[in-house]
C-alpha positions, 0 to 999 in steps of 0.5 A: 500500500503506497505511502502517499495514499496512507498519508492522505487518508491519515490527513483526512482523519486528522481534519475530520477529528478537528472539525467534529471536535470544534462543531461539538464545542459549538452546540454540543450535538452528540453526533459530532462527538460520535463522528470525532470518535469514528475518525479517531478509530479509523486513524488508529486502525491504519496505525495498527496496520503500520505496526503489524508491518513493522514492529519497530514503527513508532507511529501509533505511539505518537497518536496516544494523546489523541487516543486519550481524548477518544477515551474521555469522549467515550464516557459521554458516548456510553451514557448517551447509548445507555439513554438510547437503549433504555428508551429502546426497551421502554424502561419506565423508571424515570429516575434512571433516565434523569440520572443518565441525562445528568451524567451526559450534561456534566460529562460534556462540561468536564470534557470541554473544560479538560480539552481546551488545548486539544487543537494544539495536541491534535496538530502536534500528534498528527505531524509526528505520526505522519512522519512515521507512516511508511509504504507497506508491501502488499503481502503484509497487508494481506497477512494483516487481513488474514490474521485479523479474520483468523483471530475473530474466527478463533474467538467465535469458535470458543465455548465461551465465545460471549466473553470474546465477542467485543474483541472479535468485533474490533478485529472486523472493524479494523479491517472495515476501516482499512478497506476504505483505502484498499487498492483494487488489486488487494480488494479483489485478491481478498474476496471478503464478503463485506456485506456479511462482515458488516452485518456481523460486526454491527449485530455484535456492536448492538449487543455490546452496547446493550450489555454495557447498559445492563451493567450500568443499570445493575450498578445503579440499582434499576428495578428487577422488572426493567432488568428482566426486560433488558436481559431478555433482549440480550438473550434474543440478540445472542441467539441471532449472533450465534446463528450468524457467526456459524461457518464464519470462515466460509461466509467471510473469506472461504477459509477452511478453518486451518488458515488455508 
């Protein structure tokens, strides 16, 4: 994969991060915060590929200041998803809803007050990271894809696969991010069923978000009736995921189970 293509992609990601952060600061629209985190994830995925290609590459290390902001913003995003999920399953406890709304409002204030210098940090981190981005041989890109798919496949086969669902999803999501700049020759060689991969990772993502909501509800002593509703929802989602993940290797890439 050419260095120039990767650098252009990374520059676009940095631009998107900065623009969405600025827009969020203006009107606190949660979609801007979400899109800022998406841009950070995409940039980080590219740097994971760089590290896979060359274990001595320091690009991902220079990106750490931006990743810290990602994690801080994640606290607000998680509260927002919790609020969406309790509405989705029709939780009736108004105290739970008000607590989440308060958490979001306070979280936004803390986030904005603690990130006033984010613009300069983003610029500095972006420049340092950009200098470390190198060309990656096609064989390394292909190996990265197959490694991530095999990681996901191994986790899906585990008896206690539920404990590894989120990690499986992260492997698939990384590949989805890099897929956006994948050269045509590699895209054709991999022959990945992207419709299937996207469906599976989205189903797991929805389940994981709901699982975090359940944990939050337990921690904040939600009533038993509402907990039963969310637990039923989670079980239904798991049944669906279990069915979709069957024969993952065949559906995703046509592997035979032994990496061949």
